[in-house]
N, C-alpha and C positions, 0 to 999 in steps of 0.2 A: 286867527288861531293863537297867536302870541298873547293877545289881550285876554282871551279866555283862560289860557294856561296860567298867565300871571295872576288872574283873579281866582285861581284855585279850582278851575272847572275841568272836568273830563271833556275830551273833544272827539267827536266823530266828524270826519271830513271826507268829501268826495275826492276821488282820484283825478288828476295827480295832486298830491297834497301841496306840492310846491313846484316851481319851475326851475329849480336848481338843487343840486345835491347838497351843497353847503347849508342852504336854508332848511332843508329837511333834517339834516344832522343837528342843527342848532335847536330846532323845535323838539326833536326827540330828547335831546339832552335836557331841555327845559322841563319837559313832561316828567322825566325821570327825577329831576331835582325837586319838582313839586309833588312827586308821588302820585301823578295822575295818569289816566289811560289816554293814549293818543291812538285813535283807530282810523285807519284809512279804508274807506268803503271799497270793496272789490266785488261788486255784484256779478261781474263777468265770470268769476270763478265759481259762482253758484248756479250758472245756467246749465240746462239739461245738455246742451251741445258740448260743453266743456267736460261734464261728467262722463259723457259717452267717449270723448276723445281720450280722457285720462285712462279709462278702462282699456281702450284699444291699443294704446302705446306701451302699456306696462309690459316689461320683459322683452320688448322687441328692439332689435338693433337698427337704428336709423342710418340710412344712406344719404338722403337729402330731403329737403322739404321746402315748401313755400306757403306763404299766407298773404293774400291780397284782400284789402278792405277798400270798398268804394262807397262814396256818399256825396251829398251836396256840399258846397263850400262852407268852411268855418273861418271866422275872422281870427287871424293869428293874434291880434292885440288882445282879444278877449279870452281865447282858448289856448294860447301858447303855440310854440313851434310844433309841426306835425308829429315829431317824435314824442312830445308830451301830450298833446291832445289825443293821440292814438295809443297811449301807453297801455291801454287794456289789451291790445293785440300783442304787444311785446310781453306783457305779463303772462298771457297764454303760453307763448313760446318758452319762456323761462320756467314756468310751472310744469310744462310737459317734458322739457329736455334738459333742465338744469341751467346753471350759469353759462352765459354766452359771451363771446368776444366779438368786437367789431372788426370786420375786414375792410369794408368800404361803404360809402354812403353818397347819394346824389339827390339833389332836389331840382326838379324841372318846374318852372313857374311861368305861366302866362297870365299876369295879373289883370290885363285888360279883358281876358275871357273868364276870370275867376277860376282858373284851372291850376292845379298843382299835382305833381306826382313825386313822391319820395320813395326811392328804391334803396334798401339797406341790405347789405350782405353780412351775414353773421356766421359764426361757427360754434359748434358745441366743444366741450372739452376734448372730445374724441376726434375733432377736426372735421366733423360732418357739416356740410354747408346748409344754411337756412336763409331763405330770401324773404324779406318782409317789405310789402309795398302798400303805401297809403295813396290812394288816388281820389281826388275830390274835384268836382266841377258841376256846373248846371246840368241837370238832366240825368246825372248818375244816381242810380238807386242805392240805398243803403244795403250793402250785401257783403258777405264774407266768402271768399273762395280759398280753399286750402288743398294742398297736395303733399302727402307724406309718403316717401318710399322707404320701405324697410327691407331687410334681407329676406324676410319671410313673405313679402307681398306689399301691396300699395293701398293707400286710403285716399280716395279722391272725394273731397267734400264730405259733409256730414248729413246723413239722412234725417228725415223729419222724426225727431226723437221726443216730441211732446212740447207742451207749452211751459214757458218759464213762469211758474206760479210763485208769487210772494217773495221774489228774490230780495227786494229791499227790506222786507220784514225779517227775512232770514239773516241778512247782514246786521240789522239792528239787534237781533237776538245774540249774535256773536259778540257785539259790543257789550251787551248786558252781561254775558258770560264772563267777559274780561273784568267788568266792574265787580262781579261777585267772586273773582279769583278762581274761576272754574276752567281757565285755560292755562296749561302748564308753561313754565318758564322756557322750556325747550321749544314749544310751538310759537311762543311770542318772539323768541330770538330768531327763529327760522323765517317768520313772516317779516320781521323788520329787515333782516338781511336781504330777502327777496325784493322788498320795496325799494331799498336803497340801491341795490344792484340795478334795478330797472331804471331808476332815476339817473344813475351814473351813466348807463348806456344811452339814455335819451339825450343827456347833456353832451356826451361825446359825439353822437350822431349830429346834433345841432352844430357843434363846433366844426366838424368836418365839412358839412354842407355849406356853411357860411364862409368857410375859408376858401372855397372854390369860386366865390363870387367876386 
């Protein structure tokens, strides 16, 4: 990314753009210095499931919630600590409920079995608890389980809301809109703030989990 920006090129990069907050801040500063667009792909925000959730939570008062993601193992050396490789789930929570603060984090690992479970306790600005769990191991199917409890009722998982069509193309179209100056400064600033907030949280989670070892 740095090489492309130094060469005066616009950059579209898959999430997470970096594995540290400082590196991301440096790259954004470089992009701004060069007058270039730095766009982090976020196809998970273009999914039909997320659009359904966004519509469902609007105007509702959250009491508590949880999001569990299961999948087969990922190599940490290639994909980063689970808080980074799973940052799309964290992005969902932040996009739905606003900026979050970390309460606690724990990582259970059985490397000989290629199993790991990261459990993170978060809270909203209104002190509502949110639990985020990443569980990966042989035989675990890629799936997402969620449970949100509101003052007005509960939402347990997402119904079949349709196929996610052309989400990568949609993301590229957003990139093109930025190149053409069709995205407002306010929207760009809000997106950057959200991305850096998620990276900061992921880094904090990593530090807490590793400090326990």
